[in-house]
C-alpha positions, 0 to 999 in steps of 0.5 A, a space after each residue: 499499499 503506498 502511503 502520503 510518507 513513502 510518495 513524498 519519500 520518492 517511492 514509485 508509483 504504479 506502471 502507467 497502462 498506456 499513453 497519449 497518442 505520441 510521447 510518454 510523460 517524463 520518468 520520474 519519482 512519483 510526487 502527490 498532486 497538489 490542488 490549486 490554491 484555495 481562496 475562499 470569499 464566502 465570508 468576506 464577499 470578495 476576491 482578486 486575481 492578476 493575470 500575470 506571466 510566469 515559467 513552469 518546468 513541466 517535464 524537469 527538462 526546461 522552463 515553459 513561457 507560461 500565464 495564470 492568474 496569482 501563479 505561473 500556470 492556472 489560478 486558485 480555486 475560488 470559493 463563493 457562497 451560492 447567493 451572495 454579491 461577490 466583488 471581484 478584482 481582475 487586473 492585467 500585468 500581461 502585455 496584451 488584453 484578456 477577459 474573464 468569463 465566469 463560465 457557468 455563473 448565471 449572472 447579468 451580460 454586463 458581468 459575464 466576462 465575455 469578448 466585449 469586456 476586454 481588460 486591457 494591460 495595466 487595467 483592472 476590471 472590477 464586476 460585482 458578481 450577483 450570485 443566486 444559484 444552486 451550489 455547483 462546480 463552475 469555472 472562469 477562463 479567458 474568452 478574448 475573441 480570436 485569442 481564447 484558445 492560445 490564452 487558455 492553453 497558456 494557463 489563464 483557467 481556474 475553478 469556482 466552488 459555489 457552496 451553501 455550507 450543507 455538504 457535510 449534512 448531505 453526506 458529501 466530502 468536503 476537505 478540500 485537497 483531503 477528501 474533495 479534489 479538485 481536478 483540472 484536466 488538460 492535454 498539452 504539447 511539447 517540443 524537443 526541448 520539453 517546452 510547452 508548444 502551441 504550433 498549430 497544424 492544419 488538423 489542429 486549426 480544424 478538429 481542435 488542438 490535441 496535446 501529447 501529454 496529460 496535465 491534471 491541475 498543471 502537474 505531469 506524472 503526479 499521483 492523487 493520494 486519497 483516505 481509505 473511504 469516499 472521496 469526491 472528485 469535481 471533474 473540469 475538461 479545461 482542454 482545448 479540444 479533447 473529449 475524455 471517456 473517463 473509467 476506473 481501472 479496476 471497473 469499480 463505479 463512479 457515482 455522479 452527484 453533480 453535473 455543470 449547474 448543480 447537484 442531483 437528487 440522488 447519486 447515479 452509478 457510472 462506468 463510463 462518463 464522457 467529459 467535454 470541454 467546458 464541461 464539469 462533473 462531480 463524481 464520488 469514488 469509494 476507496 474503502 477497501 483500500 486498493 490503488 486505482 487509476 483514472 483512465 481515458 480512451 482516445 479522443 472520440 471526436 474523429 468525425 467524417 473528417 478523420 480520414 483526412 486529417 492525418 489519423 486523428 481517430 480514436 485509436 489505441 489503448 486507453 491512457 491513464 489521466 490521474 493514478 490514485 494511491 490510498 494512504 490507510 493512515 490518513 483520517 476518514 470522514 465519509 464512508 458510504 455514498 449517500 443515497 440523497 443529495 438535496 439536489 434536483 433534476 430539471 422539470 421545465 414545461 416546454 409547452 409554451 416554449 419558444 423555438 429555435 434551431 441551431 447549426 454548428 457548421 463547418 467549412 468544407 472543400 478544397 478553399 476551407 484553408 483559404 478562408 480567414 482565420 475567424 471565419 472558417 466555421 459558423 453558426 446557422 451559416 454565419 461567422 461571429 461578427 462582434 458587431 451583429 446580435 444574432 437574436 434577442 429575447 426576454 427575461 422570464 422567456 422558455 426557449 427550446 433549442 434544437 442543436 444540430 452538428 453533422 461533421 463531428 462533435 461540438 461541446 456547445 455551450 450557452 452563457 447566462 443560463 442553466 438548461 435541461 437536455 430534453 433529447 439526444 437524436 431523438 432518444 431520452 438523454 444519457 444519464 449524465 445530461 439528466 441534471 442542469 447543465 450549461 454545456 452539452 457535446 453535441 453528436 448529431 442533435 440534442 433539444 435543450 430547454 431554458 429560461 432567461 433570468 438575467 439581462 444582458 444588453 446588445 452591447 454586452 451580450 451573451 455568447 453561445 458557441 462550440 467549446 473546442 476553443 480552435 472552433 470559438 476562435 474560428 467563427 463558431 460562435 453567436 450573441 444574443 441580448 435578453 431584455 429585461 
């Protein structure tokens, strides 16, 4: 049994089952996975972030230039009360403009942090976030049009916990970094000198950037040390394009307890969990038997119809290891069973009077596809994103049903300013993992989603709807809408 003490003394971890497609991780003694620093704003009602440049030696072979919030790469975990006004200060110490979108917060358009709300170098943005929604795991990241993919790849992202302080009573683990783990999953690419690289090929531009090395919380080759009990995993896919199909190496179940926008009414036992870019899920894993295990993923499944054209980008090869877990039998155990009830909810909205919209996620095809400008290679309903054009307007209180379609490949689809119910996927009932409240859904063919708009967004500071493959978003697969009070 590997304990925290033996890890810290440099003992090796279990051998990895497989690697990402083209590069093995650097070989090094096992090191315990570190959580992002925790900034608890539940009492103060305020927090500050500074976007800054840094350096990280990910592979032990040389430093990479990176960006982060208050640290060299990524940002702290922010803990906010789920019903509060929280004052934020976002300062930009970089040499180019950024923005900070609160992905999953249902807040008005004027504090949503989209591409119209740039923070210029040397400036500070001070929004007040009127948070009023169920407890959930959400996140924040740069959302600068045409530069989102590169800025997030450099490290401008972090996690938000919305809490009501009642998770102990629900039987959910709450000890941050011990039995409540925040896990930011990202794939990155490194050159021969071990430096992080974002040198896009034609397949990268058309299909989305895939890395060759797995990072969890910005770390390569780390092991999560857990107590001999029930552990909560808050999973965020912070990758630019990779879709993870997650399983545990010994086939033990993952108990789904939360989706993008909140807790479920009861846990759902899953053998496999698909995690697309932008999505978050909370699962419970029982380590009570004391056996170590690894979180695995199948290779990227987003081959689409273009797979044969794009250099063998299909889902070939065995599963690769995302993160190994080592049980520390000496660690205190707080939770020993998966609760039967969670006190959350699943949406049951009335669609009878909903206004309907049809959304198609379009990719330019044919011999001229790469001749297009970078910002209009992709589109929604045949129109590439235009910062000056509002695609539609709706009203506060309006219920809408959107039918969202994609025909060339899968697209994770995100809507700002709302949480929605998934009514169907390809004419069938939604997958179990999509029966909770969502703000991002992987479109694999067609899905129907139902939402009610509760916050205003002016035409000058509208909400976005877009593909969350970041190269597609930057390339024009995005629209914007206003919500009139």
